[in-house]
N, C-alpha and C positions, 0 to 999 in steps of 0.2 A: 359261296366259298369264304368270304371275308367274315360272315357271321359265325361260320363254323370254325375257321382257323385264324381269323384276324388278318388275312393277307390274300393276295392274288398271285401266289407263287407255286401253283400246283405242278406236279410232274406232267410231262406231255401226255401221259396215258390216263390221266385223271378224268373220270366221268362224274358228272353231277346230275342226278335225276335223269339218267340216260343220255345226257348231252356230253359230247366230247369236249369238255371245258379246257383241258390242258392243250389240246390241239388248237382249239379256237383262239386261246390267249396267245399261244406261240405265233399264229398267223397275224394277230393283231400287233404284236411286237414287230414282226417283219414289216408289216404295213407301215407302221409308225417310222421305223428307220428309213423306209423308202420314200417317206412323205406322202403315203397314199392312204393314211387313216383319216377318217372324217373327224372334224373338230368335236362333233357331238359325241362320237364314240370315245375319243381320247378323254374328254371332260368327264364323261360317265365313269370310265375306268379309273381316272385319277380321283374322283370323289369316293370311290370305294377303297382305293389303296393308292396313295400318292406315289409309291414306289413300284407300281405294277410294271413299269418299263424303265428300269434303272439305266443310267448311261455307262455302267460297267457290265462285265459279262454276267449273263443271267445265272450260270451255275454258282458263281460267288454269292449272288444274292439268295439263291435257294439255300445254300449251306449256312449263311448268316441267319436266315429264318429258322433252320433246324437248330442251330446253336442257341438262338434266343428262346425258342419254344422249349427246348431241353432245360435250360437253367431257370426259366420262369416257372417250370413245373417242378422245380427242386428235384430233378432226376439226376442220377449220375451221368457225367458226360463221357460218351463213348470215346475210345482212343482216337478214332478217326477225327472226331471234332476237336479233341485236344490238340492233335497235330495241326489241324487247320488254324486253331487260335494261335498257336505258336508261330506259324507261318505268317499270320497277319501282324504279329508284333515285329517280326524280322523285316517285313516288307512295308512297314508303316509309312515310310517317307515316299513310297511309290503309289500309295492308295489315293483315290479321289478323296477330297475333303469331306464329301458327304458319306463316303464309306467310313472314314475315320470317326465321323459323328455317330453313325450307327453303331460302330464297334464300342465306343465309349459307353453307350447305354447298356452294353452287356458286360462292362468291366474290363474290356480289352483296350489297352492303350499302347502307344509306342514305347513308354517307359516301363510299364508294368511287366515283369518277367514271369509272374505266376500264372498258372492256368487253373481255372475253376474245376475242381473235381466233381462238385455237386452244385445244385442250384441254390443252396442254403447260404 
């Protein structure tokens, strides 16, 4: 998944080579939150994607990945992602510092009021 997409943030219905990868990763995140994930598995997943299990809600992280992928591909940013980006600017002070850091790499900051229309 990371080789193909550069991340471990698949939808829960994602299958990779016939394996229910999305469901398995969701289960690993639940196990990690419960303190029931082996250190070996956690380290292996972190080596593939340091943000495989972020401390903020997973849907936020998936949307950030979609936004990042869209702008890095120089594609037009869909209205839904533009609205999401505006919401991140409005909510900047409530975001985790690491979320703010990730957003700055996509051009979103708490001070910037513009929304990227394209990845260019």
